[in-house]
C-alpha atoms as one frame of an Amber mdcrd trajectory, in Angstrom:
protein
 -17.577  62.538  39.241 -20.436  64.715  40.195 -22.813  63.402  42.854 -26.269
  64.316  43.432 -26.932  66.787  46.137 -29.276  64.518  47.998 -26.835  61.818
  48.038 -23.834  64.155  48.667 -25.648  65.703  51.842 -27.197  62.664  53.082
 -26.938  62.843  57.153 -24.381  60.552  58.662 -25.292  61.111  62.206 -28.556
  61.302  63.992 -27.761  64.803  65.000 -27.748  65.916  61.068 -31.366  64.437
  60.518 -33.625  67.346  59.996 -37.141  67.350  61.568 -37.237  63.946  63.174
 -35.947  64.669  66.673 -38.583  62.568  68.263 -37.114  59.437  66.473 -33.333
  60.330  66.649 -33.312  61.129  70.301 -34.983  57.763  71.019 -32.720  55.856
  69.027 -29.663  57.611  70.515 -30.735  56.599  74.001 -31.198  53.150  73.025
 -27.850  52.799  71.335 -26.170  54.406  74.353 -27.928  52.169  76.761 -27.691
  49.131  74.954 -31.403  48.427  74.926 -31.980  47.614  71.202 -34.903  45.853
  69.793 -34.550  43.259  67.269 -36.733  44.709  64.817 -37.704  48.232  63.846
 -40.560  49.473  61.317 -39.821  53.015  59.960 -43.120  54.562  58.441 -43.594
  57.803  56.664 -43.771  59.675  53.371 -40.950  59.865  50.941 -37.885  61.777
  51.572 -38.333  62.245  55.261 -35.311  60.128  56.352 -36.512  56.550  56.742
 -33.569  54.898  55.091 -31.230  57.316  56.183 -31.885  56.547  59.984 -31.804
  52.790  59.094 -28.204  53.295  57.775 -27.125  55.444  60.704 -28.482  52.849
  63.169 -26.815  50.216  61.409 -23.340  51.901  61.800 -24.093  53.016  65.441
 -25.043  49.543  66.784 -21.642  48.077  65.162 -19.532  51.311  65.845 -16.453
  50.579  67.772 -16.242  54.253  69.085 -19.808  55.424  69.547 -20.299  58.968
  70.637 -23.554  59.701  72.593 -25.243  57.288  70.540 -24.078  58.345  67.052
 -21.640  56.388  64.872 -18.044  57.812  64.674 -17.769  57.264  61.057 -14.030
  56.891  61.593 -13.614  53.152  62.901 -13.044  50.207  60.231 -16.718  49.011
  61.030 -18.412  52.330  60.171 -16.128  52.800  57.058 -16.810  49.291  55.931
 -20.434  49.609  56.287 -20.657  52.831  54.612 -18.703  51.821  51.498 -20.428
  48.297  51.271 -17.413  46.211  51.904 -18.872  44.308  55.126 -21.659  42.037
  53.909 -23.107  41.415  57.470 -24.953  44.727  57.025 -27.439  44.125  53.869
 -29.666  46.503  52.092 -32.715  44.873  50.339 -35.356  46.529  48.089 -38.503
  44.475  48.607 -39.890  45.678  45.367 -37.483  43.731  43.412 -37.080  40.737
  45.952 -40.504  40.175  46.891 -40.662  36.451  46.513 -40.993  33.782  49.111
 -37.696  32.255  47.643 -35.411  35.403  48.367 -37.010  35.620  52.038 -36.163
  31.984  52.656 -32.648  32.440  51.463 -32.430  35.470  53.789 -33.953  33.464
  56.815 -31.280  30.634  56.103 -28.358  33.323  56.009 -29.734  35.166  59.125
 -28.752  32.256  61.560 -25.009  32.413  60.940 -23.153  34.868  63.315 -21.645
  38.094  61.506 -18.067  37.766  60.390 -16.640  41.459  61.046 -19.126  43.228
  63.143 -21.136  42.762  66.155 -24.432  42.483  64.753 -26.013  41.196  61.324
 -28.408  43.896  60.074 -30.944  43.447  57.339 -32.564  46.807  56.043 -35.569
  45.980  53.850 -36.928  49.098  52.128 -40.514  49.193  50.735 -41.415  46.240
  52.848 -45.082  46.451  52.089 -44.270  45.053  48.421 -43.459  41.637  49.790
 -46.053  39.014  48.853 -48.049  37.230  51.424 -45.985  34.016  51.397 -42.912
  36.090  51.738 -44.387  37.913  54.731 -45.202  34.548  56.395 -41.705  33.143
  55.786 -40.213  36.418  57.509 -42.762  36.123  60.405 -40.923  33.073  61.930
 -37.543  34.546  62.200 -39.040  37.897  63.447 -40.749  35.876  66.279 -37.685
  34.065  67.411 -34.595  36.030  66.090 -31.057  35.162  67.098 -29.344  37.469
  69.565 -26.830  38.892  66.712 -29.686  39.712  64.287 -31.275  43.066  63.612
 -34.124  43.851  61.128 -35.015  47.385  60.043 -38.036  47.577  57.950 -39.078
  50.776  55.965 -42.345  51.373  54.158 -44.440  54.330  52.962 -47.657  52.314
  52.910 -48.186  51.111  56.618 -51.735  49.766  55.844 -50.228  47.189  53.632
 -48.039  45.749  56.362 -49.825  42.654  58.164 -50.452  43.274  61.729 -48.654
  40.346  62.630 -45.440  41.895  61.373 -46.194  45.162  62.881 -46.970  43.683
  66.340 -43.215  42.381  66.354 -41.626  45.657  65.676 -40.984  48.821  67.318
 -42.678  51.207  65.097 -41.535  54.729  64.500 -43.447  57.217  62.282 -41.491
  59.872  60.445 -43.417  63.308  60.014 -43.348  65.648  57.034 -40.465  68.202
  57.487 -41.747  71.680  58.150 -41.152  74.333  55.332 -39.009  76.498  57.463
 -36.757  73.572  58.404 -36.329  72.641  54.693 -35.571  76.205  53.623 -32.847
  76.529  56.447 -31.296  73.193  55.289 -31.292  74.384  51.555 -29.670  77.713
  52.582 -26.914  75.809  54.378 -26.355  73.286  51.469 -26.318  76.295  48.985
 -23.823  78.129  50.949 -21.479  75.221  51.083 -21.842  74.396  47.469 -21.573
  78.056  46.483 -25.129  78.281  44.861 -26.498  81.646  44.855 -29.914  80.946
  46.471 -32.136  83.824  47.676 -34.222  83.503  50.807 -37.380  83.725  48.539
 -36.239  80.968  46.405 -35.524  78.598  49.428 -38.997  79.277  50.850 -40.496
  78.467  47.301 -38.478  75.104  46.958 -39.441  74.168  50.610 -43.058  74.780
  49.733 -42.962  72.690  46.511 -40.861  69.841  48.156 -44.280  69.173  50.330
 -42.368  67.920  53.520 -39.546  66.022  51.751 -36.333  67.133  52.068 -34.798
  64.822  49.443 -37.186  66.350  46.825 -36.207  69.669  48.013 -32.490  68.940
  47.398 -33.239  67.422  43.980 -35.175  70.685  43.016 -32.221  72.764  44.167
 -29.963  70.593  42.127 -32.095  70.973  38.956 -32.559  74.759  39.394 -28.774
  75.395  40.001 -27.855  73.620  36.784 -27.965  76.704  34.612 -25.477  78.575
  36.818 -27.682  81.681  37.281 -29.075  83.111  40.590 -31.589  80.837  42.112
 -34.411  83.108  42.875 -38.216  82.736  42.457 -38.475  83.430  38.780 -35.496
  81.209  37.938 -37.229  78.514  39.802 -40.596  79.017  38.020 -38.895  79.266
  34.661 -37.012  76.036  35.216 -39.969  73.885  36.630 -42.656  75.339  34.392
 -44.797  76.949  37.081 -46.899  79.892  36.687 -46.086  81.599  39.923 -48.325
  83.131  42.810 -49.224  86.292  40.993 -50.476  84.674  37.799 -52.364  81.912
  39.864 -53.965  84.622  41.929 -54.710  86.639  38.731 -56.304  83.555  37.251
 -58.525  82.880  40.201 -59.549  86.300  40.292 -60.688  86.044  36.822 -62.517
  82.859  37.263 -64.192  84.490  40.599 -65.321  87.386  38.276 -66.634  84.932
  35.700 -64.259  86.386  33.025 -63.991  83.510  30.801 -62.145  85.304  28.017
 -59.638  86.635  30.359 -58.944  83.402  31.889 -58.407  81.716  28.680 -56.108
  84.337  27.445 -54.060  83.933  30.622 -53.987  80.208  30.371 -52.870  80.695
  26.615 -50.005  83.018  27.570 -48.702  80.859  30.308 -48.953  77.828  27.879
 -47.052  79.733  25.131 -44.369  80.775  27.777 -43.775  76.833  28.337 -45.801
  76.444  31.476 -47.192  72.993  31.970 -50.824  72.966  32.178 -51.057  70.366
  34.939 -48.884  72.365  37.208 -50.971  75.506  36.383 -54.294  73.466  37.553
 -52.301  72.235  40.488 -51.300  75.617  41.618 -55.054  76.709  41.213 -55.955
  73.745  43.215 -53.676  74.601  46.180 -55.037  78.159  46.157 -58.773  76.930
  46.016 -57.885  74.670  48.795 -56.426  77.493  51.130 -59.542  79.810  50.306
 -61.990  77.008  51.124 -60.059  76.430  54.541 -60.120  80.007  55.471 -63.828
  80.066  54.410 -64.814  77.099  56.415 -62.228  77.002  59.172 -60.898  80.528
  59.669 -59.722  80.086  63.036 -57.923  76.850  62.958 -56.550  76.918  59.516
 -53.452  78.838  59.970 -51.121  75.644  60.272 -52.907  73.947  57.378 -52.150
  76.442  54.657 -49.593  75.966  51.990 -48.726  79.818  52.176 -46.971  81.752
  49.329 -49.851  84.281  49.269 -50.119  87.615  51.214 -53.141  88.227  53.387
 -54.614  91.109  51.246 -54.856  88.873  48.259 -56.455  85.927  50.040 -58.914
  88.201  51.691 -60.032  89.879  48.466 -60.511  86.414  46.805 -62.150  85.006
  49.646 -64.678  87.810  49.556 -65.557  87.017  45.842 -66.016  83.379  46.255
 -68.703  81.307  48.297 -67.778  78.065  49.999 -69.998  76.194  47.595 -68.509
  77.618  44.583 -64.827  76.904  45.847 -65.771  73.421  46.786 -67.062  73.133
  43.089 -63.798  74.514  41.754 -61.746  72.187  43.852 -63.418  69.156  42.758
 -63.244  70.272  39.264 -59.534  70.856  39.567 -58.695  67.711  41.195 -60.820
  65.590  38.623 -59.160  67.386  35.708 -55.634  66.998  37.162 -56.134  63.260
  37.630 -57.472  62.749  34.208 -54.661  64.838  32.382 -52.235  61.698  32.322
 -54.533  59.947  30.037 -55.882  62.918  27.914 -54.850  63.266  24.249 -55.073
  67.172  24.395 -54.006  68.473  27.891 -54.461  71.982  26.762 -58.181  71.500
  25.553 -58.924  69.713  28.825 -57.469  72.703  30.983 -59.412  75.123  28.973
 -62.583  73.090  29.481 -61.811  73.272  33.222 -61.439  76.656  33.338 -64.766
  77.525  31.282 -66.612  75.356  33.971 -64.825  77.299  36.636 -65.901  80.724
  35.328 -69.465  79.592  34.414 -70.849  77.131  37.032 -73.992  76.521  34.929
 -72.056  74.719  32.496 -70.730  72.338  35.193 -73.305  69.399  35.221 -71.962
  67.857  38.217 -73.678  67.961  41.753 -70.981  70.296  42.845 -71.952  72.715
  40.227 -75.470  72.535  41.007 -74.872  73.353  44.561 -73.055  76.308  43.479
 -75.857  77.678  41.235 -78.286  77.100  44.148 -76.122  78.909  46.389 -75.804
  81.845  44.027 -79.553  81.962  43.372 -80.264  81.861  47.082 -77.885  84.791
  47.477 -79.750  86.790  44.863 -83.209  85.875  46.345 -82.030  86.981  49.726
 -81.218  90.348  48.486 -84.529  90.642  46.449 -85.896  92.936  49.208 -83.903
  95.712  47.788 -85.085  95.037  44.229 -87.611  97.345  42.961 -91.193  95.945
  43.080 -92.442  93.708  40.196 -94.545  95.318  37.434 -97.867  93.643  38.769
 -97.562  95.639  41.913 -96.734  98.908  40.076 -99.891  98.217  37.892-101.876
  97.517  41.158-100.810 100.900  42.516-102.251 102.656  39.485-105.751 101.246
  39.935-108.108 103.157  42.122-108.277 101.864  45.448-111.622 100.597  46.731
-113.640 102.659  49.241-113.513 101.422  52.600-116.136 102.338  55.452-114.587
 103.711  58.682-115.083 101.353  61.381-113.483 100.841  65.059-112.815  97.068
  63.943-111.008  96.100  60.887-113.862  95.284  58.094-113.734  91.871  56.568
-111.814  91.725  53.498-113.930  92.421  50.267-113.537  90.320  47.335-110.579
  90.904  45.287-111.261  93.147  42.167-110.745  91.843  38.675-107.148  91.400
  38.238-105.002  92.236  34.942-104.071  89.333  32.861-100.669  88.583  34.680
 -99.074  85.088  35.549-100.491  83.653  38.896 -96.963  83.596  40.381 -96.446
  87.329  39.949 -99.668  88.165  42.007 -99.180  89.206  45.454-100.816  86.847
  47.850-103.223  88.303  50.577-104.172  86.530  53.915-107.798  85.418  53.469
-110.465  85.723  56.500-113.680  83.993  56.911-116.493  85.535  55.542-119.320
  86.492  58.137-123.029  85.551  57.607-123.933  89.183  56.778-121.598  90.007
  53.708-120.565  93.764  53.497-121.894  95.863  50.707-119.972  95.122  47.590
-117.795  97.840  46.370-118.324  98.933  42.727-115.334  98.748  40.763-114.493
 100.604  37.468-114.961  98.484  34.511-111.741  97.112  32.840-110.522  98.136
  29.475-112.091  96.192  26.684-108.957  94.939  25.456-108.235  92.964  28.589
-110.549  89.918  29.244-112.228  89.879  32.593-111.483  86.950  35.088-113.522
  85.910  38.060-112.325  87.306  41.358-109.525  85.515  43.021-110.586  82.670
  45.250-114.110  82.052  44.220-116.051  79.148  45.790-117.096  76.548  43.253
-120.119  74.447  43.728-119.452  70.922  45.234-116.678  72.409  47.320-114.217
  72.760  44.469-111.547  75.503  44.750-109.039  76.423  42.124-107.700  79.993
  42.551-106.138  79.204  45.873-103.159  77.503  44.150-100.729  80.647  43.845
-100.799  81.549  47.314-101.031  77.933  48.580 -97.849  77.208  46.710 -96.204
  80.350  48.138 -96.573  79.013  51.689 -94.699  75.601  50.677 -91.301  76.967
  51.070 -89.623  74.854  53.537 -92.187  72.190  53.598 -91.190  70.259  50.119
 -87.902  69.694  48.799 -86.657  72.735  46.999 -86.151  70.421  43.690 -89.924
  70.535  43.151 -90.660  74.099  43.671 -90.080  75.024  39.975 -92.738  72.619
  38.984 -95.138  73.649  41.379 -94.811  77.525  40.358 -94.995  76.571  36.787
 -99.006  76.771  35.806 -97.958  75.101  32.567 -96.829  71.963  34.416 -98.903
  71.698  37.526-102.249  72.851  38.341-104.003  72.133  41.858-107.690  71.566
  42.832-109.101  71.091  46.151-112.368  69.231  46.152-114.058  67.437  49.022
-111.130  67.084  51.140-108.883  65.999  48.191-106.029  68.024  46.816-105.567
  66.930  43.201-102.424  67.915  41.291-102.939  67.706  37.541 -99.521  67.627
  35.895 -98.481  67.762  32.081 -96.136  64.755  31.664 -95.274  61.472  33.450
 -91.890  62.825  34.415 -93.627  65.743  36.147 -95.682  63.240  37.949 -92.717
  61.053  39.041 -90.869  64.202  40.356 -94.006  65.033  42.648 -95.483  61.478
  43.566 -92.803  61.074  46.289 -93.297  60.530  49.907 -91.522  63.612  50.970
 -93.479  65.963  48.445 -96.900  64.363  49.202 -96.499  64.432  53.128 -95.520
  68.451  52.670 -98.562  68.957  50.534-100.859  67.138  52.892 -99.649  69.049
  55.890 -99.941  72.259  54.073-103.429  71.244  52.981-104.751  70.311  56.468
-103.391  73.502  57.968-105.123  75.661  55.152-108.428  74.010  54.818-108.726
  72.056  58.354-109.514  68.417  58.745-108.049  65.429  57.110-106.577  65.908
  53.574-105.489  63.586  50.870-103.174  64.237  48.085-103.134  62.680  44.542
-101.121  63.431  41.410-102.716  62.878  37.961-101.544  63.269  34.609-103.569
  65.124  32.097-105.313  68.592  31.887-107.365  69.831  34.714-111.190  69.961
  34.053-112.915  73.103  33.524-114.342  74.767  36.635-118.179  74.290  37.135
-120.688  77.100  37.218-120.431  79.327  40.394-122.679  78.645  43.148-123.418
  80.171  46.659-120.032  81.312  48.146-118.836  79.361  51.103-116.590  80.554
  53.937-112.859  80.028  53.258-110.713  79.022  56.112-108.192  81.573  57.596
-104.855  81.200  55.609-101.524  82.008  57.396 -99.855  85.076  55.899 -97.266
  84.091  53.375 -93.991  85.466  52.611 -93.807  87.761  49.646 -92.944  86.457
  46.348 -89.407  87.423  45.145 -88.750  89.432  42.368 -89.929  88.404  39.088
 -86.592  88.139  37.299 -85.200  85.852  40.122 -88.456  83.749  39.745 -87.859
  83.398  36.074 -84.348  82.297  36.702 -85.611  79.832  39.231 -87.905  78.281
  36.776 -85.121  78.147  33.995 -82.772  76.536  36.739 -85.840  73.826  37.379
 -85.751  72.975  33.651 -81.997  72.451  33.684 -82.181  70.498  36.810 -84.666
  68.102  34.905 -81.805  67.212  32.633 -79.394  66.598  35.233 -81.770  64.201
  36.957 -82.399  62.245  33.876 -78.781  61.831  33.107
């Protein structure tokens, strides 16, 4: 009768165990020196050798002819324990025997001396499944065990084992087996079984096993069932995987925001029988590797899953920022976890790809962060963007005549500006006016089709100032939270008025007022107003339309304003305003 490979090739001695030498060497020395403990606790992930080492230890302590700590597997004791005819060595599954009654029965039997071997051994697998009363019943015999008794407990979830149990056991932690060691073992088993396994196929199976040799042998058993040569393509076809080339191509399409190409690739893979969950899992592994290379380039070499060449990883890493990779990874992880409960797995996978290609459709905070990072990158490169149309129009107007002087003359009043949005006007540093104002420069009359507006920064009677607001907002960068900048830059939503030491923000709706009437925003505005106008300042936010300015009176001196950074390109600001409106919807949700 056929026997599964992982059962047929289960190690029979400590020397055959792969990747756990730090444990097997210690156990061999304890058996050789007869310094055994009464209880052992083996912990680690699945398929790493916990139960296998427990069975080897049970034979080794009862072997009649031990060989350097290993069982001989030839004496009656070893053969009887291996075939299950000796009842003094008992293996229990705590998942199905987790009640207090079963543990009490085990405790009552444990006091009797063994009949056929030297020690009575109890192997309790998945011990974390025991109930609390069962643990309490087991605790007494672990605390004061008979000399002939040996307990070997195994678990994959150490945190569920009570501390009172752990403190009475020698604990051994089994590590994940390295992919190279798994591939070497698979090639040996394939050679002995007559399976045509390629080196690339063994490497791929080792990577898919995720540190568990039992999983690797099971995958080899599955892929060799057809009788064909077990190479990469055969493994991908058998297991329904997309493959590294397809996964890298799909990630590149997402990086280039090619939604149509990504959906077409997913549809082709789905038509070829690939599981969409496996495709998203491979994309998640690739996004994880790219994120590690982006955030920890020096120490991530040992953490990568591998399978991709350096050129591919470098090319993909140059196209994706860390924020966008984080957004992709969170989206893939969330979608993969929800596929099990999905009524249409393909649709959910397509929605995930669409959000990956266009982060503006992802309403999560990770998607918002990716969009902000993209916008900041575009704004950082705005210096190379051509000047806005307002600057070009200003260049076409005749320049005012300036008198030659050794000292820089005070800045005259700004000429009548064209009818352009206030956020597109380039701010200029203001200087205090002297007592003797310079002779005004006569400017050409504007065209009749364009309405005239008063010069920038006029002084209104009663200490009221309106025209300072565009340049004042431009200097708030870094002083107020970025989330409120779109509101302050939008004159349809916010208008600022300075009067008698009070900065009043007239807003359009109560929602806008709730966004601005926050301590962090008010403190930033107060500090900026005190720096610009001097003295103490107060800030208030009022819902409604700002009152009309009063008639002009005698000009008053303006305080010196700090030079502000140039306003970014108009198109980037337009996108920033649109981004702010979408941010409103996210906050409301």
